[in-house]
N, C-alpha and C positions, 0 to 999 in steps of 0.2 A: 426722880423725886422719891425720897424714902417714904415708907409707910407711916413713920411717926413724925413727919414734917408738920409743924403747926399751921402752915398755910394751906395744907392739903384740903381740898373741898371748898376753898374760898373763891374769890372772883377770878375769872378766866381759867379756872381749873378744868372746866368741861366744855368751854366755848371754842369757837374757831380761833386760829392763831392771829396774832397782831400783824397786819401788813406792813406797818411802819417799821416794826422790829425786824421783820424779814428783809426789808429793803436795806435797812441800816447794816445788817450783818453781811449782806451781799456786797455792799460798797466797801466795807472793811476788808473783806477778802480780796477784792480787786486792788485796793490801795496797797495792801500788804504784798500782793503779787508783783506790783509795779513799783515798789519802793516807798509807798506812803505809810502813814501812821494810822492805826485803827483807833476808833473812838471807844469810850468807856461808858459803862452804864449797865443797869440791869435790864431786865426784860421790859420794864416800864419807864426806865430812866433814860437820860441823855438828851442832847439838844438836837433840833432839826438840822438836816443836811444843808450845807451851803450851796450856792448856785454853781461855783466852779467845779466842785466835786461831782455835782450832778451831771454837768456837761462832759466831764472826763469819763464818767461811767457810761454815759450814753454813746460816746465816740468809740468805745471799745467793741461794741456789738457789731457795727458794720465791718470793722477790721476782721473780727472772727468769721463773719459771713464771707468776706472776700477770701480769707485764707482757706476756708472750707471749699469755696467755689473753685479756687485755683488748684487745690489738691484733688478735686474730682477729675482733673485732666490726666492724672497718672494712670497708666495701664501697662500690663505685662504681656508680651508675646512669647508663647512657649515654642519649643523646638518643633519644627514641622509646620508651623503656622506663619501667617503673614498678617500684618495690620494694615488696613486700608483707611487712610485719614481723609475725611471729607470736610471741606470748609463751605458752610452754607449750602450743603448738599452736593457740592461739586468736588470731583476727585482732586486731591492735592498730592498725595504721595503714598508709597507702599513702604512699610517699615519692616525691618528684619527682627528675628527673635531677640528678646531682652527687655529690660524695663524702658518704657517710652513715656513721653508726655506730649499732649496736644492742648491747644486752647480749649477751655471747658465749653460745654454746651451753653448756649445754642450757637456759638461761633464755629466750633469744630466738633467732629465726632469721629469715632474709630470703630471699624468693623473688623472682627477677628475671623479669619478664614483658615480652616484646617486643610492643608494641601496633602497630607499623608493619609487621611481617612479614606478607606475604601468603601464606596457606596455601591449598593446592589439594586438593580432593577430587574424584575421578573416579568417575562413575556409569555403568555399562554397559560399561566397558573398563578396562584397566590399562596405563598407559604408552603404549599405541598403540591406535588405533581398530580395528586388525585383530585385536588380542587381545581379543575380545568376552567379556562376561559375560552370557550369555543370560538368566540368572535375573533380572538387573537391567534389561536393555535391552528385553526384549519386553513390550509394553504393549497394552492393548485400547482401541480408540477408541469413540466414541459410536455410529458406524454399524457396530459389530461387526466391525471389521477389526483385524488385529494388525500393529503396526509395530515396527521396531527402532530405538531411540534411544540415542545416547551423548552425554553432556554433562558439562561440568566446572563445578565450583562453587569460586569463590575467595572467601575470607573473611579478615577481620582481627578483632582483639579490641577491644572498647569498654569492658569492665569487667574489670580483672584480678582483683578479688575474686570476682565470679561465675564467671569462667573457672576459678579454682583450686578453689573450694569446691563448685560445683554441677555439675562435669563429672568423670566418671571417665575417659571416652574421648572427647575433643572431636571428633576426626575421625569417629568412628563416629556420634556424635550428628548431626553435619552430614550425613553420608551418609544416615542414615535419614530425616531431615527432607526432604532433597532428593528422595529416591525417593518419599516419600509425596506431596509437593507435585506433582511432575511427573506421577505416575500419576493424581492427581485431576484435573488440568487436561486431560491427554490423554483421560481417560475422558469428559469433557464436550465434546470437540471432534471434528469430522469428520476423516477420514483425509487428504483433500486439503488441508484447512486446516493440519494439522500438518506435512505434507510440503513444502508450497510457501509460500503467502503468509503463514502464521501463525507462522513460526519466531521472529521477533523478539518478537511479542506473547506467545507462550508463555513465552519466556525471562524477560520482564519480569514476567509474572504469577507464574511459579514463584519468582522471587527474592522477591517481596513475600510470598507465602504461606510460604516457608521462614523469612523473618524473623519473621513472626507466630508460627510454631511455636516457634522458638528463643527468642523473647522471652517466650513463655508459660511456658517451662521455666527462664527466667532463666539462660541459658548464658553471657551476656556476649559473644556472638559477633555480628558484624555482617557480613551477606552483602554483598560488594562487587560481584560480577558472576557471571552465569550464562551460559555459552557453549554453544550447541548445536553439538556436533562433527559429528554425522551423524544423519540421519533417513531411513530407507528401509524398504521392505517386507522381510520375512524372505527369506533367500537361497533357501529352498525354493520360493518362489512369485515370484521376481524376474523370470523369463522371462515368466510370464503377466501380471504387472503391467506389464511393458514393452509387451506387446501391447495391453493395455487402455489404456495411455497413448497409444500410437500411434493406436488407434481413436478415442480422445477428441480427439486433435489433428486427425484427418481430419474428425471431426464439426464441430469448430470451423471448419476451413477451408471445409467445405461451407456452414456457416451464414454465414460471412463472404462467400462468393461469392454466395449467395442474397440476402444483404442488399445487396451491391453492385448486383446486378441489379434488386432492388426499388427501390433509390435512383435507378436510371436510368429505370425504367419508370414508376414512380408519379408523379414530377413531370410526365412527358410526358402521362400519362393525365389528370392533374389540369388541365394546361394545355388539352388538347383538350376536356375537360368544361367548363372555364371559357369556352372559345371558343364551344362549342355553346350554352351558357347565354346568353352575350351575344348571339349571333346570334338565338336564339329570342326573347330580350327585345326585340331590335331589330325582328324580324318582328312581334311582338305590338304594339309601339308603332306600327309602320307600318299594320297592319291596323286598329288602333283609330282612328288618325288618319284613314285612308281612310273608315272607317265613319262617324266623326263628320262628315267633310267631306260624304259622300253624304247623311247625315241632314240636315245644315244646308242643302245644296243642295235637297234634296227639300222641306224646309220653306219655302224661298224660292220654289220653283216652286209649291208649294201656295198660298202667299199670292197669287201672280200668277194662278194658275188660278182661285182664288175670285173674283178681280176680273173676269176675262174668260175664261170656260171655253172657248168656241169658238175664239177666237184663239189661246189658249195651246195647245190641243190640236192645231190645224192646224200651228202652228209646230214643235211637238215632232215631229209626224209628218213634216214636210218635212225637218227636220234629220236625223232618223233615216234617211230614204230617201236623202238626199244623202250621208250617211256610208257607207251601204251601196253606193250607186252608185260612189262614188269608189274603193272598194277592189275593185270588180268590173270585169273586162274584157269581159263580155257582159251585155246587158240584154234580158230577155224581157218584152215588154209584153203583158199579157192585156187585150185590148180587148173591151168588152162589145158583143155583137152583131156582131162582126167577126172577121177572121182575126188570129191571133197574129202579132206583129211582132217579129222579132229585130233588135236594134239593135247594130251593131258600132262602137264608138268607135275609128276608125282612128288618131287622134292618140295615144291611150293605148297602142294596140298597138305603134305605131312606137317610142314611148319605152321600152316594156317590153322589146322585142326588141333595141333598139340597132342598128337597120338602118344599113348603110354608106352612103357617098355615092351609090352607084348607085341606091339606092332613091329618093333625093330627085329625081333626074333623070327618073325613070320617069313616064309619063303618068298623070294622075289616074284613079283607078278610078271607073268610073261605076256608079251604083247600078242595081239591076235595075228594069225598067219597073214592076213591081208595087210597088216601094218608093216611099214618099212622100219628099219632101225632109226634110232633117234638122230644119229649124226647125219644119216642120209636124208631123213625127212627135213631136218633143219636146213641142210644145204639146199635141198629142193625147194623149201619154202622161200628161202631168200632169193633164189633164182627166179622163182615165180613172181615174187613181189617186184623184183627189179624189171623183169620183162613186162609186167603189167604197168608199171610206172612209165616205162619207155613208150608203151603203146598209148597210154592215156595222154601223157604230156606231149606237147608239140616239140 
């Protein structure tokens, strides 16, 4: 309305709107929408609505309500999700990704379940490993030691029907299954195995045992990963445990040093033992060979002796005496019925003493008058030995 309108400020200018006029305009719009003709008149003019038009206008409202109700049954299932349709609260079907429709509420309803979402449950701590839950983390090992363990369990869904209908609190079910599994495995393991080399194996075994428990209850949950966040002795005995670990490391170091020393000494001792065995074996072979040679020589001499005993005996005697005389620098001849004669082989003495050139120029040494010539004495000595041998031997 313009500011210079002559009707400005008159009747109905500041009061509430006319309900009849509003109703009439609404019916005109509906008739125009559905092919009817609209009425004419000003804000205060026009005739009252007929009964047929009123009934037609009232019949459109339920139709709009029905259309809106039917449209509420449309829903969209995204990729990685599944739609679970319920009819009067009972499972009807599972729908795949895409636009879907079901009978509107309260006849049917649809639940959207995300199968690719990774859910995490923490055992022994909350949000941070420093915020420990001692009732969950303290566990007893097979060797009666207490350890503090924190781990996280990640899981996804594999059956939307089981997940919706067989679980009241899914996270709590996973938490209890995880705690049960890890306590069973830790209770059958040694403390050192849990703290050091067995972490990966314990996590793998725990995941398998959790999956078996959850499948037994048909939870529709699939354990994807179990991660050991921390494993250590309780804080109250941490200092003593560190001392024990250091003592164990010292023990291992001493064992390694002893093993290194043994690796150095044992091969040497084995080599020396092998050398001694080889030397002894060589000595044995030499002694056996010498004995066999002596036996063979004795047999040969025995054969010759049996052919000519006297000649063989004399030859053996002379060979023995010659060998003895050769190695001796003095010869004492025991002559029967005469004086003993000491024979000094000067040529042997000169060779053994290594006399200088002055000794060669010296005049020859004369034998004493009582001594006999060398040739005569030698002949006499041989005859004496022979006669003595004949007398002694039978």
